[in-house]
CHARMM-style PDB file with segment names, atoms N, HN, CA, C and O in Angstrom:
ATOM      1  N   MET     1      -0.877  16.012  32.379  1.00  0.00      PROA
ATOM      2  CA  MET     1      -2.280  15.680  32.338  1.00  0.00      PROA
ATOM      3  C   MET     1      -2.436  14.166  32.299  1.00  0.00      PROA
ATOM      4  O   MET     1      -1.934  13.506  31.390  1.00  0.00      PROA
ATOM      5  N   LYS     2      -3.133  13.622  33.286  1.00  0.00      PROA
ATOM      6  HN  LYS     2      -3.541  14.158  34.025  1.00  0.00      PROA
ATOM      7  CA  LYS     2      -3.384  12.191  33.318  1.00  0.00      PROA
ATOM      8  C   LYS     2      -4.599  11.869  32.472  1.00  0.00      PROA
ATOM      9  O   LYS     2      -5.577  12.617  32.460  1.00  0.00      PROA
ATOM     10  N   CYS     3      -4.533  10.759  31.769  1.00  0.00      PROA
ATOM     11  HN  CYS     3      -3.739  10.151  31.779  1.00  0.00      PROA
ATOM     12  CA  CYS     3      -5.649  10.337  30.934  1.00  0.00      PROA
ATOM     13  C   CYS     3      -6.126   8.969  31.386  1.00  0.00      PROA
ATOM     14  O   CYS     3      -5.327   8.087  31.703  1.00  0.00      PROA
ATOM     15  N   SER     4      -7.430   8.807  31.410  1.00  0.00      PROA
ATOM     16  HN  SER     4      -8.079   9.523  31.153  1.00  0.00      PROA
ATOM     17  CA  SER     4      -7.995   7.493  31.687  1.00  0.00      PROA
ATOM     18  C   SER     4      -7.798   6.622  30.450  1.00  0.00      PROA
ATOM     19  O   SER     4      -7.451   7.116  29.377  1.00  0.00      PROA
ATOM     20  N   GLY     5      -8.017   5.350  30.610  1.00  0.00      PROA
ATOM     21  HN  GLY     5      -8.298   4.948  31.481  1.00  0.00      PROA
ATOM     22  CA  GLY     5      -7.897   4.438  29.476  1.00  0.00      PROA
ATOM     23  C   GLY     5      -8.853   4.811  28.354  1.00  0.00      PROA
ATOM     24  O   GLY     5      -8.493   4.765  27.178  1.00  0.00      PROA
ATOM     25  N   PHE     6     -10.078   5.182  28.727  1.00  0.00      PROA
ATOM     26  HN  PHE     6     -10.370   5.219  29.683  1.00  0.00      PROA
ATOM     27  CA  PHE     6     -11.055   5.576  27.711  1.00  0.00      PROA
ATOM     28  C   PHE     6     -10.617   6.845  27.007  1.00  0.00      PROA
ATOM     29  O   PHE     6     -10.751   6.953  25.788  1.00  0.00      PROA
ATOM     30  N   ARG     7     -10.102   7.794  27.746  1.00  0.00      PROA
ATOM     31  HN  ARG     7      -9.993   7.706  28.736  1.00  0.00      PROA
ATOM     32  CA  ARG     7      -9.646   9.057  27.145  1.00  0.00      PROA
ATOM     33  C   ARG     7      -8.507   8.792  26.159  1.00  0.00      PROA
ATOM     34  O   ARG     7      -8.474   9.379  25.078  1.00  0.00      PROA
ATOM     35  N   ARG     8      -7.576   7.912  26.527  1.00  0.00      PROA
ATOM     36  HN  ARG     8      -7.602   7.435  27.405  1.00  0.00      PROA
ATOM     37  CA  ARG     8      -6.482   7.567  25.607  1.00  0.00      PROA
ATOM     38  C   ARG     8      -7.035   6.913  24.341  1.00  0.00      PROA
ATOM     39  O   ARG     8      -6.569   7.190  23.236  1.00  0.00      PROA
ATOM     40  N   TRP     9      -8.036   6.040  24.513  1.00  0.00      PROA
ATOM     41  HN  TRP     9      -8.414   5.814  25.411  1.00  0.00      PROA
ATOM     42  CA  TRP     9      -8.647   5.365  23.374  1.00  0.00      PROA
ATOM     43  C   TRP     9      -9.305   6.394  22.458  1.00  0.00      PROA
ATOM     44  O   TRP     9      -9.163   6.327  21.237  1.00  0.00      PROA
ATOM     45  N   LEU    10     -10.034   7.354  23.058  1.00  0.00      PROA
ATOM     46  HN  LEU    10     -10.150   7.409  24.050  1.00  0.00      PROA
ATOM     47  CA  LEU    10     -10.700   8.376  22.270  1.00  0.00      PROA
ATOM     48  C   LEU    10      -9.685   9.264  21.544  1.00  0.00      PROA
ATOM     49  O   LEU    10      -9.932   9.687  20.414  1.00  0.00      PROA
ATOM     50  N   LEU    11      -8.559   9.544  22.178  1.00  0.00      PROA
ATOM     51  HN  LEU    11      -8.359   9.200  23.096  1.00  0.00      PROA
ATOM     52  CA  LEU    11      -7.499  10.310  21.516  1.00  0.00      PROA
ATOM     53  C   LEU    11      -6.990   9.569  20.282  1.00  0.00      PROA
ATOM     54  O   LEU    11      -6.753  10.179  19.240  1.00  0.00      PROA
ATOM     55  N   ARG    12      -6.823   8.256  20.401  1.00  0.00      PROA
ATOM     56  HN  ARG    12      -7.015   7.760  21.248  1.00  0.00      PROA
ATOM     57  CA  ARG    12      -6.370   7.456  19.253  1.00  0.00      PROA
ATOM     58  C   ARG    12      -7.376   7.533  18.108  1.00  0.00      PROA
ATOM     59  O   ARG    12      -6.991   7.561  16.940  1.00  0.00      PROA
ATOM     60  N   GLN    13      -8.666   7.569  18.444  1.00  0.00      PROA
ATOM     61  HN  GLN    13      -8.980   7.546  19.394  1.00  0.00      PROA
ATOM     62  CA  GLN    13      -9.683   7.658  17.399  1.00  0.00      PROA
ATOM     63  C   GLN    13      -9.569   8.990  16.664  1.00  0.00      PROA
ATOM     64  O   GLN    13      -9.763   9.049  15.450  1.00  0.00      PROA
ATOM     65  N   GLY    14      -9.256  10.056  17.394  1.00  0.00      PROA
ATOM     66  HN  GLY    14      -9.098  10.008  18.380  1.00  0.00      PROA
ATOM     67  CA  GLY    14      -9.044  11.357  16.761  1.00  0.00      PROA
ATOM     68  C   GLY    14      -7.860  11.334  15.816  1.00  0.00      PROA
ATOM     69  O   GLY    14      -7.904  11.932  14.741  1.00  0.00      PROA
ATOM     70  N   VAL    15      -6.802  10.645  16.214  1.00  0.00      PROA
ATOM     71  HN  VAL    15      -6.766  10.159  17.087  1.00  0.00      PROA
ATOM     72  CA  VAL    15      -5.625  10.506  15.351  1.00  0.00      PROA
ATOM     73  C   VAL    15      -5.989   9.696  14.106  1.00  0.00      PROA
ATOM     74  O   VAL    15      -5.572  10.034  12.998  1.00  0.00      PROA
ATOM     75  N   LEU    16      -6.761   8.635  14.291  1.00  0.00      PROA
ATOM     76  HN  LEU    16      -7.100   8.361  15.191  1.00  0.00      PROA
ATOM     77  CA  LEU    16      -7.191   7.832  13.148  1.00  0.00      PROA
ATOM     78  C   LEU    16      -8.087   8.641  12.210  1.00  0.00      PROA
ATOM     79  O   LEU    16      -7.999   8.503  10.990  1.00  0.00      PROA
ATOM     80  N   LEU    17      -8.946   9.483  12.779  1.00  0.00      PROA
ATOM     81  HN  LEU    17      -9.017   9.595  13.770  1.00  0.00      PROA
ATOM     82  CA  LEU    17      -9.799  10.352  11.971  1.00  0.00      PROA
ATOM     83  C   LEU    17      -8.945  11.295  11.127  1.00  0.00      PROA
ATOM     84  O   LEU    17      -9.183  11.454   9.930  1.00  0.00      PROA
ATOM     85  N   ALA    18      -7.961  11.912  11.749  1.00  0.00      PROA
ATOM     86  HN  ALA    18      -7.767  11.783  12.722  1.00  0.00      PROA
ATOM     87  CA  ALA    18      -7.075  12.831  11.023  1.00  0.00      PROA
ATOM     88  C   ALA    18      -6.337  12.091   9.906  1.00  0.00      PROA
ATOM     89  O   ALA    18      -6.221  12.599   8.791  1.00  0.00      PROA
ATOM     90  N   GLY    19      -5.847  10.906  10.204  1.00  0.00      PROA
ATOM     91  HN  GLY    19      -5.942  10.493  11.110  1.00  0.00      PROA
ATOM     92  CA  GLY    19      -5.142  10.114   9.201  1.00  0.00      PROA
ATOM     93  C   GLY    19      -6.031   9.742   8.028  1.00  0.00      PROA
ATOM     94  O   GLY    19      -5.598   9.769   6.876  1.00  0.00      PROA
ATOM     95  N   GLU    20      -7.271   9.396   8.325  1.00  0.00      PROA
ATOM     96  HN  GLU    20      -7.622   9.374   9.261  1.00  0.00      PROA
ATOM     97  CA  GLU    20      -8.215   9.031   7.259  1.00  0.00      PROA
ATOM     98  C   GLU    20      -8.552  10.250   6.404  1.00  0.00      PROA
ATOM     99  O   GLU    20      -8.725  10.128   5.191  1.00  0.00      PROA
ATOM    100  N   MET    21      -8.644  11.410   7.022  1.00  0.00      PROA
ATOM    101  HN  MET    21      -8.503  11.509   8.007  1.00  0.00      PROA
ATOM    102  CA  MET    21      -8.891  12.633   6.256  1.00  0.00      PROA
ATOM    103  C   MET    21      -7.742  12.894   5.291  1.00  0.00      PROA
ATOM    104  O   MET    21      -7.971  13.242   4.133  1.00  0.00      PROA
ATOM    105  N   VAL    22      -6.519  12.732   5.754  1.00  0.00      PROA
ATOM    106  HN  VAL    22      -6.332  12.449   6.695  1.00  0.00      PROA
ATOM    107  CA  VAL    22      -5.344  12.936   4.903  1.00  0.00      PROA
ATOM    108  C   VAL    22      -5.341  11.902   3.780  1.00  0.00      PROA
ATOM    109  O   VAL    22      -5.102  12.240   2.620  1.00  0.00      PROA
ATOM    110  N   ARG    23      -5.604  10.650   4.125  1.00  0.00      PROA
ATOM    111  HN  ARG    23      -5.798  10.376   5.067  1.00  0.00      PROA
ATOM    112  CA  ARG    23      -5.585   9.565   3.137  1.00  0.00      PROA
ATOM    113  C   ARG    23      -6.582   9.824   2.016  1.00  0.00      PROA
ATOM    114  O   ARG    23      -6.297   9.549   0.851  1.00  0.00      PROA
ATOM    115  N   GLN    24      -7.761  10.359   2.371  1.00  0.00      PROA
ATOM    116  HN  GLN    24      -7.992  10.582   3.318  1.00  0.00      PROA
ATOM    117  CA  GLN    24      -8.804  10.599   1.376  1.00  0.00      PROA
ATOM    118  C   GLN    24      -8.751  11.997   0.766  1.00  0.00      PROA
ATOM    119  O   GLN    24      -9.519  12.309  -0.144  1.00  0.00      PROA
ATOM    120  N   GLY    25      -7.846  12.839   1.267  1.00  0.00      PROA
ATOM    121  HN  GLY    25      -7.222  12.586   2.007  1.00  0.00      PROA
ATOM    122  CA  GLY    25      -7.740  14.198   0.749  1.00  0.00      PROA
ATOM    123  C   GLY    25      -8.933  15.062   1.130  1.00  0.00      PROA
ATOM    124  O   GLY    25      -9.326  15.950   0.373  1.00  0.00      PROA
ATOM    125  N   ILE    26      -9.516  14.804   2.310  1.00  0.00      PROA
ATOM    126  HN  ILE    26      -9.197  14.083   2.924  1.00  0.00      PROA
ATOM    127  CA  ILE    26     -10.674  15.542   2.795  1.00  0.00      PROA
ATOM    128  C   ILE    26     -10.201  16.690   3.686  1.00  0.00      PROA
ATOM    129  O   ILE    26      -9.436  16.479   4.627  1.00  0.00      PROA
ATOM    130  N   ARG    27     -10.659  17.899   3.384  1.00  0.00      PROA
ATOM    131  HN  ARG    27     -11.280  18.070   2.619  1.00  0.00      PROA
ATOM    132  CA  ARG    27     -10.323  19.058   4.204  1.00  0.00      PROA
ATOM    133  C   ARG    27     -11.317  19.193   5.351  1.00  0.00      PROA
ATOM    134  O   ARG    27     -12.399  18.606   5.317  1.00  0.00      PROA
ATOM    135  N   LYS    28     -10.946  19.968   6.368  1.00  0.00      PROA
ATOM    136  HN  LYS    28     -10.068  20.445   6.396  1.00  0.00      PROA
ATOM    137  CA  LYS    28     -11.859  20.222   7.490  1.00  0.00      PROA
ATOM    138  C   LYS    28     -13.183  20.788   6.989  1.00  0.00      PROA
ATOM    139  O   LYS    28     -14.254  20.388   7.447  1.00  0.00      PROA
ATOM    140  N   ALA    29     -13.102  21.718   6.049  1.00  0.00      PROA
ATOM    141  HN  ALA    29     -12.232  22.044   5.677  1.00  0.00      PROA
ATOM    142  CA  ALA    29     -14.314  22.347   5.527  1.00  0.00      PROA
ATOM    143  C   ALA    29     -15.211  21.323   4.834  1.00  0.00      PROA
ATOM    144  O   ALA    29     -16.435  21.383   4.957  1.00  0.00      PROA
ATOM    145  N   ASP    30     -14.608  20.388   4.111  1.00  0.00      PROA
ATOM    146  HN  ASP    30     -13.614  20.339   4.012  1.00  0.00      PROA
ATOM    147  CA  ASP    30     -15.386  19.339   3.437  1.00  0.00      PROA
ATOM    148  C   ASP    30     -16.114  18.457   4.455  1.00  0.00      PROA
ATOM    149  O   ASP    30     -17.295  18.148   4.294  1.00  0.00      PROA
ATOM    150  N   LEU    31     -15.399  18.064   5.489  1.00  0.00      PROA
ATOM    151  HN  LEU    31     -14.440  18.315   5.619  1.00  0.00      PROA
ATOM    152  CA  LEU    31     -15.993  17.210   6.518  1.00  0.00      PROA
ATOM    153  C   LEU    31     -17.088  17.967   7.266  1.00  0.00      PROA
ATOM    154  O   LEU    31     -18.145  17.409   7.561  1.00  0.00      PROA
ATOM    155  N   ALA    32     -16.834  19.225   7.566  1.00  0.00      PROA
ATOM    156  HN  ALA    32     -15.975  19.679   7.326  1.00  0.00      PROA
ATOM    157  CA  ALA    32     -17.839  20.046   8.249  1.00  0.00      PROA
ATOM    158  C   ALA    32     -19.113  20.135   7.416  1.00  0.00      PROA
ATOM    159  O   ALA    32     -20.214  19.992   7.947  1.00  0.00      PROA
ATOM    160  N   TRP    33     -18.970  20.368   6.123  1.00  0.00      PROA
ATOM    161  HN  TRP    33     -18.075  20.484   5.691  1.00  0.00      PROA
ATOM    162  CA  TRP    33     -20.133  20.463   5.246  1.00  0.00      PROA
ATOM    163  C   TRP    33     -20.899  19.147   5.245  1.00  0.00      PROA
ATOM    164  O   TRP    33     -22.127  19.145   5.337  1.00  0.00      PROA
ATOM    165  N   ALA    34     -20.189  18.028   5.141  1.00  0.00      PROA
ATOM    166  HN  ALA    34     -19.192  18.030   5.066  1.00  0.00      PROA
ATOM    167  CA  ALA    34     -20.840  16.709   5.108  1.00  0.00      PROA
ATOM    168  C   ALA    34     -21.559  16.394   6.422  1.00  0.00      PROA
ATOM    169  O   ALA    34     -22.582  15.710   6.426  1.00  0.00      PROA
ATOM    170  N   LEU    35     -21.019  16.895   7.534  1.00  0.00      PROA
ATOM    171  HN  LEU    35     -20.188  17.451   7.530  1.00  0.00      PROA
ATOM    172  CA  LEU    35     -21.620  16.651   8.837  1.00  0.00      PROA
ATOM    173  C   LEU    35     -22.694  17.681   9.190  1.00  0.00      PROA
ATOM    174  O   LEU    35     -23.465  17.485  10.130  1.00  0.00      PROA
ATOM    175  N   GLY    36     -22.741  18.774   8.435  1.00  0.00      PROA
ATOM    176  HN  GLY    36     -22.116  18.933   7.671  1.00  0.00      PROA
ATOM    177  CA  GLY    36     -23.697  19.843   8.720  1.00  0.00      PROA
ATOM    178  C   GLY    36     -23.312  20.653   9.949  1.00  0.00      PROA
ATOM    179  O   GLY    36     -24.172  21.128  10.691  1.00  0.00      PROA
ATOM    180  N   ILE    37     -21.994  20.806  10.154  1.00  0.00      PROA
ATOM    181  HN  ILE    37     -21.295  20.421   9.551  1.00  0.00      PROA
ATOM    182  CA  ILE    37     -21.505  21.578  11.299  1.00  0.00      PROA
ATOM    183  C   ILE    37     -20.539  22.652  10.808  1.00  0.00      PROA
ATOM    184  O   ILE    37     -20.182  22.680   9.630  1.00  0.00      PROA
ATOM    185  N   HSD    38     -20.124  23.520  11.698  1.00  0.00      PROA
ATOM    186  HN  HSD    38     -20.414  23.497  12.655  1.00  0.00      PROA
ATOM    187  CA  HSD    38     -19.175  24.580  11.352  1.00  0.00      PROA
ATOM    188  C   HSD    38     -17.743  24.040  11.395  1.00  0.00      PROA
ATOM    189  O   HSD    38     -17.431  23.192  12.231  1.00  0.00      PROA
ATOM    190  N   PRO    39     -16.870  24.522  10.505  1.00  0.00      PROA
ATOM    191  CA  PRO    39     -15.479  24.049  10.470  1.00  0.00      PROA
ATOM    192  C   PRO    39     -14.747  24.074  11.817  1.00  0.00      PROA
ATOM    193  O   PRO    39     -13.973  23.156  12.087  1.00  0.00      PROA
ATOM    194  N   PRO    40     -14.957  25.090  12.678  1.00  0.00      PROA
ATOM    195  CA  PRO    40     -14.253  25.043  13.965  1.00  0.00      PROA
ATOM    196  C   PRO    40     -14.621  23.817  14.812  1.00  0.00      PROA
ATOM    197  O   PRO    40     -13.825  23.369  15.637  1.00  0.00      PROA
ATOM    198  N   GLN    41     -15.824  23.279  14.605  1.00  0.00      PROA
ATOM    199  HN  GLN    41     -16.471  23.643  13.935  1.00  0.00      PROA
ATOM    200  CA  GLN    41     -16.208  22.080  15.337  1.00  0.00      PROA
ATOM    201  C   GLN    41     -15.397  20.875  14.880  1.00  0.00      PROA
ATOM    202  O   GLN    41     -15.065  20.008  15.688  1.00  0.00      PROA
ATOM    203  N   VAL    42     -15.076  20.816  13.597  1.00  0.00      PROA
ATOM    204  HN  VAL    42     -15.346  21.521  12.941  1.00  0.00      PROA
ATOM    205  CA  VAL    42     -14.206  19.748  13.092  1.00  0.00      PROA
ATOM    206  C   VAL    42     -12.812  19.935  13.680  1.00  0.00      PROA
ATOM    207  O   VAL    42     -12.152  18.961  14.041  1.00  0.00      PROA
ATOM    208  N   GLY    43     -12.372  21.169  13.776  1.00  0.00      PROA
ATOM    209  HN  GLY    43     -12.908  21.960  13.482  1.00  0.00      PROA
ATOM    210  CA  GLY    43     -11.075  21.450  14.389  1.00  0.00      PROA
ATOM    211  C   GLY    43     -11.005  20.919  15.809  1.00  0.00      PROA
ATOM    212  O   GLY    43      -9.975  20.393  16.230  1.00  0.00      PROA
ATOM    213  N   ARG    44     -12.101  21.054  16.551  1.00  0.00      PROA
ATOM    214  HN  ARG    44     -12.938  21.482  16.209  1.00  0.00      PROA
ATOM    215  CA  ARG    44     -12.129  20.534  17.917  1.00  0.00      PROA
ATOM    216  C   ARG    44     -12.092  19.011  17.932  1.00  0.00      PROA
ATOM    217  O   ARG    44     -11.496  18.417  18.830  1.00  0.00      PROA
ATOM    218  N   LEU    45     -12.727  18.369  16.941  1.00  0.00      PROA
ATOM    219  HN  LEU    45     -13.211  18.852  16.211  1.00  0.00      PROA
ATOM    220  CA  LEU    45     -12.664  16.911  16.854  1.00  0.00      PROA
ATOM    221  C   LEU    45     -11.217  16.433  16.685  1.00  0.00      PROA
ATOM    222  O   LEU    45     -10.832  15.377  17.188  1.00  0.00      PROA
ATOM    223  N   LEU    46     -10.437  17.226  15.975  1.00  0.00      PROA
ATOM    224  HN  LEU    46     -10.749  18.083  15.566  1.00  0.00      PROA
ATOM    225  CA  LEU    46      -9.049  16.853  15.689  1.00  0.00      PROA
ATOM    226  C   LEU    46      -8.071  17.349  16.749  1.00  0.00      PROA
ATOM    227  O   LEU    46      -6.899  16.973  16.740  1.00  0.00      PROA
ATOM    228  N   ASP    47      -8.548  18.186  17.655  1.00  0.00      PROA
ATOM    229  HN  ASP    47      -9.500  18.491  17.662  1.00  0.00      PROA
ATOM    230  CA  ASP    47      -7.704  18.745  18.718  1.00  0.00      PROA
ATOM    231  C   ASP    47      -7.557  17.710  19.836  1.00  0.00      PROA
ATOM    232  O   ASP    47      -8.531  17.369  20.506  1.00  0.00      PROA
ATOM    233  N   LEU    48      -6.342  17.218  20.028  1.00  0.00      PROA
ATOM    234  HN  LEU    48      -5.550  17.495  19.483  1.00  0.00      PROA
ATOM    235  CA  LEU    48      -6.104  16.180  21.038  1.00  0.00      PROA
ATOM    236  C   LEU    48      -6.328  16.683  22.452  1.00  0.00      PROA
ATOM    237  O   LEU    48      -6.485  15.881  23.372  1.00  0.00      PROA
ATOM    238  N   GLY    49      -6.344  17.990  22.642  1.00  0.00      PROA
ATOM    239  HN  GLY    49      -6.217  18.642  21.895  1.00  0.00      PROA
ATOM    240  CA  GLY    49      -6.579  18.553  23.964  1.00  0.00      PROA
ATOM    241  C   GLY    49      -8.055  18.766  24.276  1.00  0.00      PROA
ATOM    242  O   GLY    49      -8.412  19.145  25.391  1.00  0.00      PROA
ATOM    243  N   HSD    50      -8.918  18.519  23.279  1.00  0.00      PROA
ATOM    244  HN  HSD    50      -8.628  18.211  22.373  1.00  0.00      PROA
ATOM    245  CA  HSD    50     -10.350  18.728  23.464  1.00  0.00      PROA
ATOM    246  C   HSD    50     -11.039  17.384  23.706  1.00  0.00      PROA
ATOM    247  O   HSD    50     -10.741  16.398  23.032  1.00  0.00      PROA
ATOM    248  N   ALA    51     -11.940  17.352  24.650  1.00  0.00      PROA
ATOM    249  HN  ALA    51     -12.181  18.153  25.198  1.00  0.00      PROA
ATOM    250  CA  ALA    51     -12.665  16.120  24.991  1.00  0.00      PROA
ATOM    251  C   ALA    51     -13.869  15.963  24.062  1.00  0.00      PROA
ATOM    252  O   ALA    51     -14.980  16.368  24.403  1.00  0.00      PROA
ATOM    253  N   SER    52     -13.642  15.381  22.902  1.00  0.00      PROA
ATOM    254  HN  SER    52     -12.739  15.052  22.626  1.00  0.00      PROA
ATOM    255  CA  SER    52     -14.727  15.168  21.948  1.00  0.00      PROA
ATOM    256  C   SER    52     -15.631  14.030  22.418  1.00  0.00      PROA
ATOM    257  O   SER    52     -15.198  13.117  23.122  1.00  0.00      PROA
ATOM    258  N   LYS    53     -16.877  14.109  22.016  1.00  0.00      PROA
ATOM    259  HN  LYS    53     -17.229  14.850  21.445  1.00  0.00      PROA
ATOM    260  CA  LYS    53     -17.820  13.047  22.342  1.00  0.00      PROA
ATOM    261  C   LYS    53     -17.648  11.905  21.341  1.00  0.00      PROA
ATOM    262  O   LYS    53     -17.377  12.130  20.161  1.00  0.00      PROA
ATOM    263  N   ILE    54     -17.809  10.692  21.828  1.00  0.00      PROA
ATOM    264  HN  ILE    54     -18.029  10.509  22.786  1.00  0.00      PROA
ATOM    265  CA  ILE    54     -17.612   9.520  20.985  1.00  0.00      PROA
ATOM    266  C   ILE    54     -18.565   9.532  19.788  1.00  0.00      PROA
ATOM    267  O   ILE    54     -18.193   9.110  18.693  1.00  0.00      PROA
ATOM    268  N   GLY    55     -19.786  10.013  19.995  1.00  0.00      PROA
ATOM    269  HN  GLY    55     -20.088  10.356  20.884  1.00  0.00      PROA
ATOM    270  CA  GLY    55     -20.752  10.066  18.900  1.00  0.00      PROA
ATOM    271  C   GLY    55     -20.324  11.002  17.783  1.00  0.00      PROA
ATOM    272  O   GLY    55     -20.603  10.746  16.612  1.00  0.00      PROA
ATOM    273  N   SER    56     -19.653  12.077  18.139  1.00  0.00      PROA
ATOM    274  HN  SER    56     -19.426  12.285  19.090  1.00  0.00      PROA
ATOM    275  CA  SER    56     -19.160  13.026  17.133  1.00  0.00      PROA
ATOM    276  C   SER    56     -18.045  12.405  16.304  1.00  0.00      PROA
ATOM    277  O   SER    56     -18.009  12.565  15.083  1.00  0.00      PROA
ATOM    278  N   VAL    57     -17.143  11.703  16.962  1.00  0.00      PROA
ATOM    279  HN  VAL    57     -17.173  11.573  17.953  1.00  0.00      PROA
ATOM    280  CA  VAL    57     -16.051  11.026  16.248  1.00  0.00      PROA
ATOM    281  C   VAL    57     -16.629   9.928  15.358  1.00  0.00      PROA
ATOM    282  O   VAL    57     -16.200   9.746  14.219  1.00  0.00      PROA
ATOM    283  N   GLU    58     -17.605   9.200  15.892  1.00  0.00      PROA
ATOM    284  HN  GLU    58     -17.954   9.347  16.818  1.00  0.00      PROA
ATOM    285  CA  GLU    58     -18.245   8.131  15.126  1.00  0.00      PROA
ATOM    286  C   GLU    58     -18.929   8.691  13.875  1.00  0.00      PROA
ATOM    287  O   GLU    58     -18.822   8.097  12.802  1.00  0.00      PROA
ATOM    288  N   ALA    59     -19.621   9.812  13.996  1.00  0.00      PROA
ATOM    289  HN  ALA    59     -19.707  10.294  14.868  1.00  0.00      PROA
ATOM    290  CA  ALA    59     -20.293  10.432  12.854  1.00  0.00      PROA
ATOM    291  C   ALA    59     -19.289  10.871  11.795  1.00  0.00      PROA
ATOM    292  O   ALA    59     -19.514  10.682  10.599  1.00  0.00      PROA
ATOM    293  N   ALA    60     -18.187  11.453  12.239  1.00  0.00      PROA
ATOM    294  HN  ALA    60     -18.005  11.607  13.210  1.00  0.00      PROA
ATOM    295  CA  ALA    60     -17.157  11.914  11.296  1.00  0.00      PROA
ATOM    296  C   ALA    60     -16.543  10.735  10.546  1.00  0.00      PROA
ATOM    297  O   ALA    60     -16.341  10.800   9.333  1.00  0.00      PROA
ATOM    298  N   LEU    61     -16.252   9.671  11.266  1.00  0.00      PROA
ATOM    299  HN  LEU    61     -16.417   9.618  12.251  1.00  0.00      PROA
ATOM    300  CA  LEU    61     -15.689   8.483  10.612  1.00  0.00      PROA
ATOM    301  C   LEU    61     -16.689   7.880   9.631  1.00  0.00      PROA
ATOM    302  O   LEU    61     -16.307   7.400   8.564  1.00  0.00      PROA
ATOM    303  N   SER    62     -17.954   7.906   9.992  1.00  0.00      PROA
ATOM    304  HN  SER    62     -18.265   8.296  10.859  1.00  0.00      PROA
ATOM    305  CA  SER    62     -18.992   7.367   9.116  1.00  0.00      PROA
ATOM    306  C   SER    62     -19.053   8.132   7.795  1.00  0.00      PROA
ATOM    307  O   SER    62     -19.196   7.529   6.732  1.00  0.00      PROA
ATOM    308  N   VAL    63     -18.944   9.451   7.861  1.00  0.00      PROA
ATOM    309  HN  VAL    63     -18.827   9.942   8.725  1.00  0.00      PROA
ATOM    310  CA  VAL    63     -18.933  10.278   6.646  1.00  0.00      PROA
ATOM    311  C   VAL    63     -17.769   9.871   5.737  1.00  0.00      PROA
ATOM    312  O   VAL    63     -17.864   9.955   4.512  1.00  0.00      PROA
ATOM    313  N   LEU    64     -16.677   9.433   6.353  1.00  0.00      PROA
ATOM    314  HN  LEU    64     -16.599   9.365   7.348  1.00  0.00      PROA
ATOM    315  CA  LEU    64     -15.502   9.032   5.591  1.00  0.00      PROA
ATOM    316  C   LEU    64     -15.566   7.560   5.166  1.00  0.00      PROA
ATOM    317  O   LEU    64     -14.601   7.015   4.630  1.00  0.00      PROA
ATOM    318  N   GLY    65     -16.713   6.931   5.413  1.00  0.00      PROA
ATOM    319  HN  GLY    65     -17.497   7.373   5.849  1.00  0.00      PROA
ATOM    320  CA  GLY    65     -16.875   5.544   5.008  1.00  0.00      PROA
ATOM    321  C   GLY    65     -16.247   4.542   5.952  1.00  0.00      PROA
ATOM    322  O   GLY    65     -16.025   3.390   5.578  1.00  0.00      PROA
ATOM    323  N   ARG    66     -15.960   4.962   7.156  1.00  0.00      PROA
ATOM    324  HN  ARG    66     -16.140   5.897   7.459  1.00  0.00      PROA
ATOM    325  CA  ARG    66     -15.351   4.082   8.159  1.00  0.00      PROA
ATOM    326  C   ARG    66     -16.347   3.860   9.278  1.00  0.00      PROA
ATOM    327  O   ARG    66     -17.299   4.625   9.436  1.00  0.00      PROA
ATOM    328  N   ARG    67     -16.125   2.803  10.060  1.00  0.00      PROA
ATOM    329  HN  ARG    67     -15.352   2.181   9.932  1.00  0.00      PROA
ATOM    330  CA  ARG    67     -17.025   2.486  11.150  1.00  0.00      PROA
ATOM    331  C   ARG    67     -16.214   2.367  12.434  1.00  0.00      PROA
ATOM    332  O   ARG    67     -15.114   1.815  12.452  1.00  0.00      PROA
ATOM    333  N   LEU    68     -16.783   2.894  13.492  1.00  0.00      PROA
ATOM    334  HN  LEU    68     -17.677   3.342  13.477  1.00  0.00      PROA
ATOM    335  CA  LEU    68     -16.147   2.815  14.810  1.00  0.00      PROA
ATOM    336  C   LEU    68     -16.821   1.692  15.578  1.00  0.00      PROA
ATOM    337  O   LEU    68     -18.012   1.777  15.877  1.00  0.00      PROA
ATOM    338  N   ASP    69     -16.076   0.638  15.903  1.00  0.00      PROA
ATOM    339  HN  ASP    69     -15.109   0.569  15.660  1.00  0.00      PROA
ATOM    340  CA  ASP    69     -16.593  -0.481  16.682  1.00  0.00      PROA
ATOM    341  C   ASP    69     -16.067  -0.382  18.107  1.00  0.00      PROA
ATOM    342  O   ASP    69     -14.871  -0.204  18.335  1.00  0.00      PROA
ATOM    343  N   VAL    70     -16.969  -0.500  19.042  1.00  0.00      PROA
ATOM    344  HN  VAL    70     -17.941  -0.645  18.857  1.00  0.00      PROA
ATOM    345  CA  VAL    70     -16.606  -0.472  20.448  1.00  0.00      PROA
ATOM    346  C   VAL    70     -17.076  -1.764  21.076  1.00  0.00      PROA
ATOM    347  O   VAL    70     -18.229  -2.157  20.898  1.00  0.00      PROA
ATOM    348  N   ALA    71     -16.199  -2.431  21.808  1.00  0.00      PROA
ATOM    349  HN  ALA    71     -15.262  -2.112  21.953  1.00  0.00      PROA
ATOM    350  CA  ALA    71     -16.571  -3.689  22.461  1.00  0.00      PROA
ATOM    351  C   ALA    71     -15.975  -3.714  23.859  1.00  0.00      PROA
ATOM    352  O   ALA    71     -14.865  -3.232  24.084  1.00  0.00      PROA
ATOM    353  N   LEU    72     -16.711  -4.270  24.776  1.00  0.00      PROA
ATOM    354  HN  LEU    72     -17.612  -4.662  24.593  1.00  0.00      PROA
ATOM    355  CA  LEU    72     -16.205  -4.499  26.130  1.00  0.00      PROA
ATOM    356  C   LEU    72     -15.767  -5.936  26.228  1.00  0.00      PROA
ATOM    357  O   LEU    72     -16.466  -6.845  25.781  1.00  0.00      PROA
ATOM    358  N   ALA    73     -14.619  -6.135  26.808  1.00  0.00      PROA
ATOM    359  HN  ALA    73     -14.051  -5.397  27.172  1.00  0.00      PROA
ATOM    360  CA  ALA    73     -14.111  -7.509  26.929  1.00  0.00      PROA
ATOM    361  C   ALA    73     -13.988  -7.883  28.398  1.00  0.00      PROA
ATOM    362  OT1 ALA    73     -13.578  -8.998  28.719  1.00  0.00      PROA
TER     363      ALA     73
END
């Protein structure tokens, strides 16, 4: 499977989200509750094979007290 540069970047954000969840001891169910979504939707955010929307990843990181900065250079 070929990935565009943006897709690779978004995959890295999913990995960072998973790492932050582990660091803070946050379960999928906890994050789902905080986001007001169903737990399987959080599972899709963490699934590297699923094309998550950037806004969804940004919202999840925000709940964890992190911010997603995007810049064009």
